[in-house]
C-alpha positions as CSV (number, residue, x, y, z in Angstrom):
1,M,0.0,0.0,0.0
2,E,1.2,3.5,-0.8
3,Y,1.0,6.2,1.9
4,K,0.9,10.0,1.4
5,T,3.9,10.7,3.8
6,E,6.7,8.9,5.5
7,V,5.0,9.6,8.9
8,Q,1.9,7.7,7.8
9,R,4.0,4.9,6.4
10,R,5.9,4.6,9.7
11,L,2.7,4.7,11.7
12,A,1.3,1.9,9.6
13,E,4.4,-0.2,10.5
14,V,3.8,0.5,14.2
15,L,0.2,-0.4,14.1
16,D,1.0,-3.6,12.3
17,E,3.7,-4.5,14.8
18,L,1.4,-3.9,17.7
19,N,-1.4,-5.9,16.0
20,I,-3.8,-2.9,16.1
21,K,-6.2,-3.2,13.2
22,A,-6.8,0.0,11.3
23,N,-8.2,1.1,8.0
24,Y,-6.2,3.7,6.0
25,Y,-7.8,6.2,3.8
26,N,-5.2,7.3,1.2
27,K,-7.2,10.4,0.0
28,D,-7.2,12.1,3.4
29,G,-4.2,10.3,4.9
30,V,-6.3,9.1,7.9
31,F,-6.2,5.9,10.0
32,S,-9.4,4.6,11.5
33,I,-8.8,2.2,14.4
34,E,-11.3,-0.7,14.2
35,E,-11.3,-1.4,17.9
36,G,-11.5,1.7,20.1
37,T,-13.1,4.0,17.4
38,F,-10.0,6.3,17.3
39,I,-9.1,8.4,14.2
40,I,-5.4,9.2,13.7
41,Y,-4.5,12.1,11.4
42,E,-1.3,14.0,10.5
43,D,-2.4,17.1,8.7
44,E,-3.7,19.6,11.2
45,T,-5.8,21.3,8.5
46,L,-7.6,18.0,8.0
47,I,-10.1,17.4,10.7
48,P,-12.7,14.9,9.4
49,N,-16.4,15.7,9.9
50,S,-15.6,19.0,11.6
51,K,-14.6,22.5,10.6
52,T,-12.9,23.5,14.0
53,A,-10.9,21.7,16.6
54,E,-13.6,22.5,19.2
55,Q,-16.2,20.6,17.2
56,A,-14.0,17.7,16.5
57,P,-14.7,14.3,18.2
58,H,-12.7,13.6,21.4
59,N,-11.4,10.4,19.9
60,M,-9.2,12.1,17.3
61,I,-5.4,11.7,17.7
62,R,-2.8,13.7,15.8
63,I,0.6,12.1,14.9
64,F,3.6,14.4,14.7
65,E,6.8,14.0,12.7
66,D,8.8,12.9,15.7
67,G,6.3,10.1,16.6
68,T,4.5,12.0,19.3
69,L,0.8,11.4,19.7
70,K,-1.6,14.0,21.0
71,F,-5.4,14.2,21.6
72,M,-7.3,17.2,20.3
73,D,-7.0,18.9,23.7
74,N,-3.2,18.6,23.4
75,S,-3.1,15.9,26.1
76,D,-0.7,13.0,25.8
77,V,-1.7,9.8,24.2
78,S,-0.4,6.5,25.7
79,L,0.0,3.2,24.0
80,K,-1.0,0.7,26.8
81,Y,-0.7,-3.1,26.9
82,C,-3.0,-5.4,28.8
83,K,-1.2,-8.4,30.3
84,A,-4.5,-10.3,30.5
85,C,-5.8,-10.2,26.9
86,K,-2.3,-9.3,25.4
87,K,-3.7,-6.4,23.4
88,F,-2.4,-2.8,22.7
89,S,-4.8,0.1,22.8
90,F,-4.8,3.9,22.8
91,G,-5.7,6.1,25.8
92,K,-4.7,8.5,28.4
93,K,-2.2,7.6,31.1
94,V,-3.7,7.4,34.6
95,K,-2.6,6.4,38.0
96,R,-1.5,2.9,38.7
97,G,-4.5,0.7,39.5
98,E,-7.0,3.1,38.1
99,D,-6.5,2.2,34.4
100,S,-8.3,-0.7,32.7
101,C,-8.2,-2.5,29.4
102,P,-11.0,-1.3,27.0
103,F,-11.3,-4.9,25.7
104,C,-11.4,-7.2,28.8
105,N,-11.6,-4.6,31.5
106,G,-8.4,-6.0,33.0
107,K,-6.4,-3.9,35.5
108,S,-2.9,-5.3,34.7
109,I,-1.8,-2.5,32.4
110,R,1.7,-1.6,31.1
111,Y,2.7,1.5,29.1
112,L,4.9,1.2,26.0
113,S,6.7,4.4,27.0
114,N,6.8,7.0,29.8
115,N,5.7,9.8,27.4
116,S,3.5,10.2,24.4
117,K,6.3,9.5,21.9
118,I,6.4,6.1,20.0
119,P,9.8,4.5,21.0
120,G,12.1,3.6,18.2
121,W,10.4,6.0,15.8
122,F,13.6,7.0,14.0
123,G,15.0,3.5,13.9
124,K,18.8,3.2,14.1
125,E,19.0,6.7,15.7
126,D,17.1,5.3,18.7
127,A,19.2,2.1,18.9
128,E,21.1,1.6,22.1
129,E,24.8,2.6,22.0
130,S,27.5,0.2,23.1
131,L,31.1,0.9,24.3
132,I,32.4,-2.3,22.9
133,N,31.7,-4.6,19.9
134,E,30.0,-7.6,21.5
135,H,31.0,-10.0,18.7
136,E,34.7,-8.9,19.1
137,A,34.4,-9.4,22.9
138,E,33.0,-12.9,22.4
139,L,35.7,-14.0,20.0
140,H,38.4,-12.6,22.3
141,L,37.0,-14.4,25.4
142,A,36.7,-17.6,23.5
143,N,40.5,-17.6,22.9
144,C,41.6,-15.9,26.2
145,Y,43.6,-18.3,28.4
146,T,45.4,-15.8,30.6
147,R,43.5,-14.5,33.6
148,E,40.3,-15.1,31.8
149,D,38.0,-14.4,34.8
150,E,39.6,-11.0,35.4
151,V,39.4,-10.1,31.8
152,R,35.8,-11.2,31.6
153,A,34.9,-9.2,34.7
154,N,36.3,-6.1,33.2
155,I,34.6,-6.5,29.9
156,E,31.3,-7.0,31.7
157,K,31.7,-3.6,33.4
158,L,31.6,-2.1,29.9
159,Q,28.6,-4.0,28.7
160,G,25.0,-2.9,28.9
161,K,23.0,0.2,28.2
162,V,25.3,3.2,27.9
163,C,24.8,6.1,30.4
164,Y,25.8,9.7,30.2
165,I,26.7,12.6,32.4
166,T,24.0,15.1,31.5
167,V,23.6,18.8,31.9
168,S,20.8,20.4,33.9
169,S,19.7,23.8,35.1
170,E,20.7,22.9,38.6
171,K,24.2,21.9,37.6
172,K,24.6,25.1,35.5
173,E,23.6,27.3,38.5
174,Q,26.1,25.4,40.7
175,L,28.7,25.9,38.1
176,I,28.1,29.7,37.9
177,Q,28.2,29.9,41.7
178,L,31.8,28.6,41.6
179,K,32.8,32.1,40.3
180,N,32.2,33.4,43.9
181,K,34.7,30.9,45.2
182,Y,37.1,30.9,42.3
183,P,37.0,34.5,40.8
184,N,40.2,33.8,38.7
185,M,38.4,30.9,36.9
186,S,35.7,33.0,35.3
187,E,36.9,32.4,31.8
188,V,36.9,28.6,32.3
189,I,33.4,28.7,33.9
190,D,32.0,30.8,31.0
191,Y,33.4,28.3,28.5
192,L,31.8,25.4,30.3
193,V,28.5,27.2,30.6
194,Q,28.6,27.6,26.7
195,C,29.2,23.8,26.5
196,F,26.2,23.3,28.8
197,E,24.0,25.3,26.4
198,A,25.3,23.3,23.4
199,S,24.8,20.0,25.2
200,R,21.1,20.8,25.7
201,L,20.7,20.3,21.9
202,R,22.3,16.8,22.0
203,K,20.1,13.7,21.9
204,Y,20.8,12.6,25.5
205,K,21.7,16.1,26.9
206,E,25.2,14.6,27.5
207,L,28.0,16.9,28.6
208,V,30.7,17.3,26.0
209,F,33.6,19.8,26.0
210,R,36.9,20.0,24.2
211,P,40.0,18.8,26.2
212,I,41.1,21.8,28.3
213,V,44.2,22.7,30.3
214,L,44.4,25.1,33.2
215,V,47.8,26.7,33.3
216,G,48.8,28.7,36.4
217,G,51.3,28.9,39.3
218,P,51.1,26.9,42.5
219,G,48.3,28.1,44.8
220,C,46.0,29.5,42.1
221,G,43.4,26.9,42.9
222,K,43.6,24.7,39.8
223,T,43.4,21.3,41.5
224,S,40.7,22.3,44.1
225,F,38.6,23.9,41.4
226,V,38.7,20.7,39.2
227,T,37.8,18.7,42.3
228,E,34.7,20.8,43.0
229,L,33.8,21.1,39.4
230,C,33.7,17.3,39.0
231,M,31.7,17.0,42.2
232,I,29.0,19.1,40.5
233,L,29.2,17.4,37.1
234,L,29.8,13.8,38.2
235,G,28.5,13.8,41.8
236,H,32.0,12.4,42.9
237,K,35.7,13.1,42.2
238,A,37.0,12.3,38.7
239,V,39.7,9.7,38.0
240,K,42.9,11.6,38.7
241,I,46.2,10.7,37.0
242,D,49.3,12.4,38.4
243,L,51.8,12.8,35.6
244,G,54.4,14.2,38.0
245,N,55.2,10.7,39.2
246,G,56.6,9.4,35.9
247,M,53.3,7.7,35.1
248,P,53.9,5.0,32.4
249,H,51.6,4.7,29.5
250,F,50.2,1.3,30.5
251,A,48.7,2.9,33.6
252,V,46.2,4.5,31.1
253,T,46.2,1.8,28.4
254,G,46.4,-1.3,30.6
255,S,49.1,-3.9,30.7
256,D,49.4,-7.3,29.1
257,P,47.6,-9.9,31.4
258,S,50.6,-12.2,31.1
259,Y,52.7,-9.9,33.2
260,N,52.7,-10.1,37.0
261,H,50.5,-7.4,38.6
262,A,49.0,-6.6,35.2
263,K,45.8,-4.5,35.4
264,H,43.3,-2.7,33.2
265,G,44.0,1.0,32.3
266,L,42.6,3.9,34.2
267,L,40.8,5.2,31.1
268,I,38.4,2.4,30.8
269,E,38.1,2.3,34.7
270,A,36.5,5.7,34.5
271,M,33.9,4.2,32.1
272,F,33.0,1.1,34.3
273,K,29.5,0.6,35.4
274,N,28.6,0.4,39.0
275,E,25.5,0.1,41.3
276,E,24.5,3.6,40.5
277,H,24.8,3.7,36.7
278,G,25.6,1.7,33.6
279,P,28.8,2.0,31.6
280,L,29.6,5.8,31.2
281,K,30.2,7.2,27.7
282,N,31.4,10.6,28.8
283,P,33.3,10.5,32.2
284,I,35.8,13.1,33.2
285,I,39.5,12.3,33.6
286,H,41.9,14.7,35.3
287,F,45.5,14.7,34.3
288,D,47.5,16.7,36.8
289,E,51.0,18.3,36.2
290,L,51.0,18.0,32.5
291,D,54.3,19.9,32.5
292,K,56.0,16.9,34.3
293,I,55.6,14.3,31.5
294,H,58.8,12.5,30.7
295,Q,59.5,12.5,27.0
296,D,62.7,10.5,27.1
297,E,61.5,7.4,28.9
298,D,60.7,4.1,27.1
299,Y,57.2,4.0,28.6
300,S,56.3,7.7,28.1
301,I,52.6,8.5,28.3
302,E,53.0,11.3,25.7
303,T,52.2,9.0,22.7
304,V,48.9,8.0,24.4
305,F,47.6,11.5,24.2
306,Y,48.0,11.6,20.4
307,S,45.3,9.0,20.1
308,I,42.9,9.6,23.0
309,L,42.6,13.3,22.3
310,E,41.4,12.7,18.8
311,K,37.8,11.4,18.6
312,N,38.4,9.4,15.4
313,T,41.2,7.3,16.9
314,A,39.6,7.3,20.4
315,R,36.6,5.4,19.0
316,R,38.8,2.3,18.9
317,F,40.9,2.7,22.0
318,F,42.7,-0.5,22.7
319,D,43.1,-1.6,26.4
320,N,46.0,-4.1,26.6
321,F,44.5,-5.9,29.6
322,I,41.1,-6.7,28.3
323,G,42.4,-7.1,24.7
324,I,39.6,-5.4,22.8
325,N,38.7,-2.0,21.5
326,V,36.6,0.4,23.5
327,D,34.8,3.5,22.2
328,A,36.5,6.2,24.3
329,S,35.5,9.1,22.0
330,G,33.1,10.6,24.6
331,V,35.6,10.9,27.4
332,N,36.1,14.5,28.7
333,Y,39.7,15.5,29.7
334,I,40.9,18.3,32.1
335,F,44.6,18.9,32.4
336,T,46.4,21.1,34.9
337,A,49.9,22.5,34.6
338,N,52.2,25.2,36.1
339,T,53.6,25.9,32.7
340,L,53.5,24.6,29.1
341,E,57.2,25.2,28.3
342,N,58.1,21.5,28.3
343,V,54.9,20.2,26.8
344,P,55.2,19.1,23.1
345,A,53.3,21.4,20.6
346,P,51.2,18.5,19.1
347,I,49.7,18.0,22.6
348,I,49.0,21.7,23.2
349,N,47.3,21.9,19.8
350,R,44.8,19.3,20.9
351,L,43.9,21.3,24.0
352,R,42.0,24.5,24.8
353,V,44.4,26.5,26.9
354,F,43.2,28.7,29.8
355,Q,45.8,30.9,31.6
356,I,44.8,31.1,35.3
357,P,46.0,34.3,37.0
358,D,47.1,34.3,40.6
359,Y,44.6,35.6,43.2
360,T,44.8,39.3,43.9
361,H,44.7,40.5,47.5
362,D,41.1,41.7,47.1
363,Q,40.0,38.4,45.6
364,L,41.6,36.5,48.5
365,K,39.9,38.8,51.0
366,A,36.5,38.9,49.3
367,C,35.9,35.2,48.8
368,V,38.9,32.8,48.8
369,I,39.7,33.2,52.5
370,D,36.0,32.5,53.3
371,S,36.3,29.1,51.6
372,F,39.5,28.3,53.4
373,Y,37.9,29.2,56.8
374,Q,34.8,27.0,56.2
375,N,37.0,24.1,55.3
376,W,39.3,24.8,58.3
377,L,36.2,24.6,60.6
378,V,35.2,21.2,59.1
379,Y,38.6,19.6,58.8
380,N,39.5,20.5,62.4
381,N,36.1,19.6,63.8
382,M,35.7,23.0,65.4
383,E,32.8,24.1,67.6
384,K,31.2,26.7,65.4
385,E,29.1,28.3,68.2
386,F,32.3,29.6,69.8
387,L,33.9,31.0,66.6
388,P,32.7,33.6,64.0
389,A,30.2,32.5,61.4
390,V,32.1,34.8,59.0
391,L,35.5,36.3,59.6
392,S,35.6,40.1,60.0
393,E,37.5,42.3,57.6
394,E,40.0,43.0,60.4
395,I,40.7,39.3,61.0
396,K,40.9,38.6,57.3
397,E,43.6,41.3,56.9
398,E,45.6,39.8,59.8
399,I,45.4,36.3,58.3
400,L,46.5,37.5,54.8
401,S,49.3,39.5,56.3
402,E,50.6,36.4,58.0
403,S,50.3,34.4,54.8
404,N,51.9,37.0,52.6
405,D,48.9,36.7,50.3
406,D,49.9,33.1,49.4
407,P,46.9,30.7,49.3
408,R,49.2,27.8,50.3
409,N,50.0,29.6,53.6
410,I,46.4,30.6,54.5
411,E,45.6,27.5,56.6
412,D,48.8,28.0,58.7
413,A,48.0,31.7,59.0
414,I,44.5,30.9,60.4
415,N,46.0,28.7,63.0
416,L,48.4,31.5,64.0
417,V,45.7,34.1,64.3
418,F,43.5,31.6,66.1
419,N,46.1,31.1,68.8
420,R,46.7,34.8,69.0
421,T,43.1,35.8,69.5
422,M,42.1,32.9,71.8
423,R,40.6,34.0,75.1
424,K,38.2,32.8,77.8
425,D,34.7,34.4,77.9
426,E,34.0,35.8,81.3
427,K,30.3,34.9,81.4
428,T,30.3,31.4,79.9
429,G,33.9,30.4,80.8
430,H,34.3,28.9,77.3
431,V,37.3,29.6,75.1
432,I,36.5,31.7,72.1
433,A,38.7,32.9,69.2
434,L,39.0,34.8,65.9
435,F,36.7,37.6,66.9
436,S,37.9,41.1,66.3
437,P,38.1,43.7,69.1
438,K,34.9,45.3,67.8
439,E,33.0,42.0,67.8
440,Y,34.2,41.4,71.4
441,F,33.0,44.8,72.4
442,M,29.6,44.5,70.7
443,G,29.1,40.9,72.0
444,W,30.7,38.0,70.2
445,Q,27.5,35.9,70.5
446,H,26.0,38.1,67.8
447,F,28.7,37.0,65.4
448,C,29.2,33.4,66.3
449,G,28.2,30.4,64.2
450,K,25.5,27.8,65.0
451,K,25.7,24.1,65.5
452,E,24.1,22.4,62.5
453,I,21.2,20.0,63.0
454,S,22.0,16.6,61.5
455,K,20.2,15.8,58.2
456,K,20.1,12.1,59.2
457,S,16.8,10.7,60.4
458,W,16.3,11.0,64.1
459,K,16.7,7.8,66.1
460,L,16.0,6.9,69.7
461,P,19.4,7.3,71.6
462,K,21.2,4.0,72.2
463,S,21.9,5.0,75.8
464,F,18.1,5.1,76.4
465,L,17.6,1.6,74.9
466,S,20.4,0.3,77.2
467,V,18.2,1.0,80.2
468,T,15.2,-1.1,81.0
469,Y,11.9,0.8,80.9
470,P,8.3,-0.3,80.5
471,N,7.2,-0.7,76.9
472,V,10.7,0.5,75.7
473,E,10.7,-2.0,72.9
474,K,7.4,-0.9,71.5
475,L,8.6,2.7,71.7
476,A,11.8,2.0,69.8
477,L,9.9,0.1,67.2
478,F,7.5,3.0,66.7
479,V,10.3,5.5,66.3
480,D,12.1,3.5,63.7
C-alpha cells in the first residue's frame, strides 16, 4: 500500500507490529482504528467531519513528525498493553491501579513508553549505543587463556546500556556559583556554561567539552577547582592521574595480562558501570601536572595523548589488559599544569588553553579566604558556636598579612591568628577565638556560628535503649 507521507508509512508499521487493526484512507491520509473507534490524522488542517478543533470528536489523535501522539485537547496519548488479553490500545495515562483495558476490563496495564512518543520512531538513531563490539568481545574471550576471569569481569563492566553525564539547570547554576569561590576561573566557567547550552541540543543532553588545560602557578586553585567542578558534574571526584610521578603509558592503556601485577587501564576504569549507573560514555579524567611528563622514557605517556585526544582514533581505543577496542570518543579531559614550556606542541594543539592568573589581595579577601575558613572549621572539627560564622574584615587582613597573600599559607595563618586571638569568655567560661576587638565589644554571641542540626533521620538514643523501661521495645519500634 502507498502512503501519502513517511510519517503515515511509519505509523502503519507501528500499528501492524502492535497488531492494532486499522483502515487507511489514502485520500485524506487518515487511519481509522477498528477497535476503540479512534481516528489518527497527521495534517492539522484536515479534521474529518468537523470545521474546527472545538467541534472535533474527542477520539481524534494527531501524529507528529517525531512520533508524538496528542489528543485534540493537546493531552498525551499513551499506548498501553493489557497483560490479561495481550492487546495494545490507545488512551490517556492514569494512576496505577485506576486504568483498565477497553477490551477485557483487566487492571494489569503496562505502558509502551513514559511519554507520548512512540519509541524507536527514528529506527537506528534510537538504537542503544555500546562501548564495545559484543562480537569482538565474544571472540576474544573464547580464545583468552590468561587471567580469563579478570578479563571477563572487566569486559562485563563495559557492557549494557550506555549512560551519560548530563547537563541540567541545577548543575549550571552550581557551576556559575563557583565564580564566587574561584574568581580567577571566570573564563573557564564561562566556556563550560557555553558547553552546557550546546549540550542541551544533544540527543541525551550529554556533557561534552573540548579537552582543556588550566595553566597557572602553584596556589592559584587549579586542583581544588577541578575537584569541586567534578563533584558538580559527576557527583563524585574524577579519576585523577598524576603525571608528576613518571606515570607509564600502560597505567592508562592497561598492561598485558601475562605480566605479574597486570591491570586494566585507568581510562576504561572511568567508564566502568557500578551500582548507580551503567557504563559511562562521557566520564571526566583529570591529568595533573602535564608539564611533568617525561618524554625521554621508554614508557612515556606522551604518545597515548595523540590517540585519546582525537575522537576518530579514540573510537577504537585498545586496552591491553582486556584485549579489545573500546569507544572512548566521549571521554572528557581536564589537564592542569604550572607551565606549558616543556609540553610538546602537538599535545598543546589538541587542548583549549586557559591561563589562570594568581589571586589578587582583594580576591583573597573577598571570597577565597572564606572558603579556606569554612574548610578549616570542618577539617579541624571546630565548635562553630564559639567561633565567628564569618570572619571580620580585620581578622581577614591579619590572616592575609601572616600568609603574605599566598593561598598555600592561609591555613597555617588561620592557626596562628586563632592562637593569638584565643581568650576565655568571662560569662560562659568557654574559650573563644578569631573575633575582632569590635566584635568582642559588641558581644561575640551576635557574630558566632551555629551548631548544625543533623540531616540524618532522628533515632532513639542507644543510651536510652540500654536502660530497662516499661514498653521501651514498643517505643523504639514505633520511632524506627
